[in-house]
C-alpha positions in Angstrom: 182.0 110.6 161.2 179.2 113.0 161.1 176.9 110.4 159.5 177.9 107.9 162.3 177.0 110.4 165.0 173.7 111.2 163.3 172.8 107.5 163.0 173.6 106.9 166.7 171.5 109.9 167.8 168.6 108.7 165.6 168.9 105.2 167.0 168.9 106.6 170.5 165.8 108.6 169.6 164.1 105.6 168.3 164.9 103.4 171.2 163.9 106.1 173.7 160.6 106.7 171.8 159.8 103.0 171.9 160.4 103.1 175.7 158.1 106.1 176.1 155.4 104.5 173.9 155.5 101.1 175.7 155.2 102.5 179.1 152.5 104.9 178.0 150.5 102.0 176.6 151.2 100.0 179.7 149.5 102.7 181.6 146.5 102.6 179.1 147.0 106.2 178.1 146.7 107.8 174.7 149.4 110.2 173.4 146.9 113.1 174.1 146.7 112.1 177.7 150.5 111.9 178.0 150.9 115.2 176.3 148.4 116.9 178.6 150.3 115.5 181.6 153.7 117.0 180.4 152.3 120.2 179.0 152.9 119.7 175.2 150.7 119.0 172.3 150.1 115.5 171.0 152.2 115.9 168.0 155.3 116.5 170.2 154.5 113.2 172.0 154.2 111.5 168.6 157.6 113.0 167.5 159.3 111.7 170.7 157.8 108.2 170.3 158.9 108.1 166.5 162.3 109.2 167.6 162.2 112.1 165.2 162.6 114.5 168.2 164.6 114.1 171.3 163.1 115.6 174.4 165.2 118.1 176.5 166.6 117.0 179.8 163.8 118.9 181.6 161.2 117.3 179.3 162.7 113.8 180.1 162.3 114.5 183.8 158.6 115.4 183.2 158.1 112.3 181.1 159.7 110.0 183.8 157.6 111.7 186.5 154.3 111.5 184.4 155.1 107.9 183.3 156.0 107.0 187.1 159.3 105.5 186.4 162.8 106.7 187.4 164.7 108.8 184.8 167.5 106.4 184.7 165.2 103.6 183.6 163.8 105.6 180.8 167.2 106.5 179.5 169.2 103.4 180.4 166.7 101.2 178.5 167.3 103.4 175.5 171.2 103.4 175.7 173.2 101.2 173.4 176.0 101.4 176.2 176.5 98.0 178.0 177.1 99.7 181.4 173.7 101.4 181.1 172.0 98.2 180.1 173.6 96.4 183.0 171.5 98.5 185.3 168.4 97.1 183.7 169.6 93.5 183.9 170.5 94.1 187.6 167.0 95.3 188.3 165.6 92.2 186.6 167.6 89.7 188.4 167.5 91.4 191.8 163.7 90.4 192.0 164.6 86.7 191.5 165.4 84.0 194.1 168.9 82.9 194.4 168.3 79.8 192.5 166.4 81.6 189.7 169.1 84.2 189.6 171.8 81.6 189.1 169.6 80.0 186.3 169.2 83.4 184.5 172.8 84.3 184.8 173.9 80.8 183.4 171.5 81.2 180.6 172.6 84.7 179.7 176.2 83.6 179.8 175.5 80.7 177.3 173.6 83.1 175.0 176.4 85.7 175.1 179.1 83.0 174.3 177.1 81.7 171.4 176.3 85.2 170.0 180.0 86.3 170.4 181.1 83.1 168.5 178.6 83.7 165.8 179.6 87.4 165.5 183.4 86.2 165.1 182.3 83.9 162.2 180.2 86.5 160.4 181.7 88.2 157.4 182.9 91.6 158.0 181.0 94.4 156.1 
């Protein structure tokens, strides 16, 4: 049980780190520039991005502010929970026209049906 929790924690850290890195790069910043904006050293940002260290709640707030995104987006995009991920999907489709939204929903439904059927056929490890 402890190993499972540790793996989930490290997966969350890696996903969160990837989101931080992706947003930082999208803004055209170096790790040093982000570090300066949130008041830490460059190695701390590197650890966050690698997922080897998880930021505190206060540091997450500073990261979200510095990266100019809502905190929930930074965290929800990192979460393996379906209900958290649904917020991201909602954000994506809300910007579409009704016709495009219908197309996206139908496509996603077909993909989910396919993946669910494939998972049922896969050998259990």
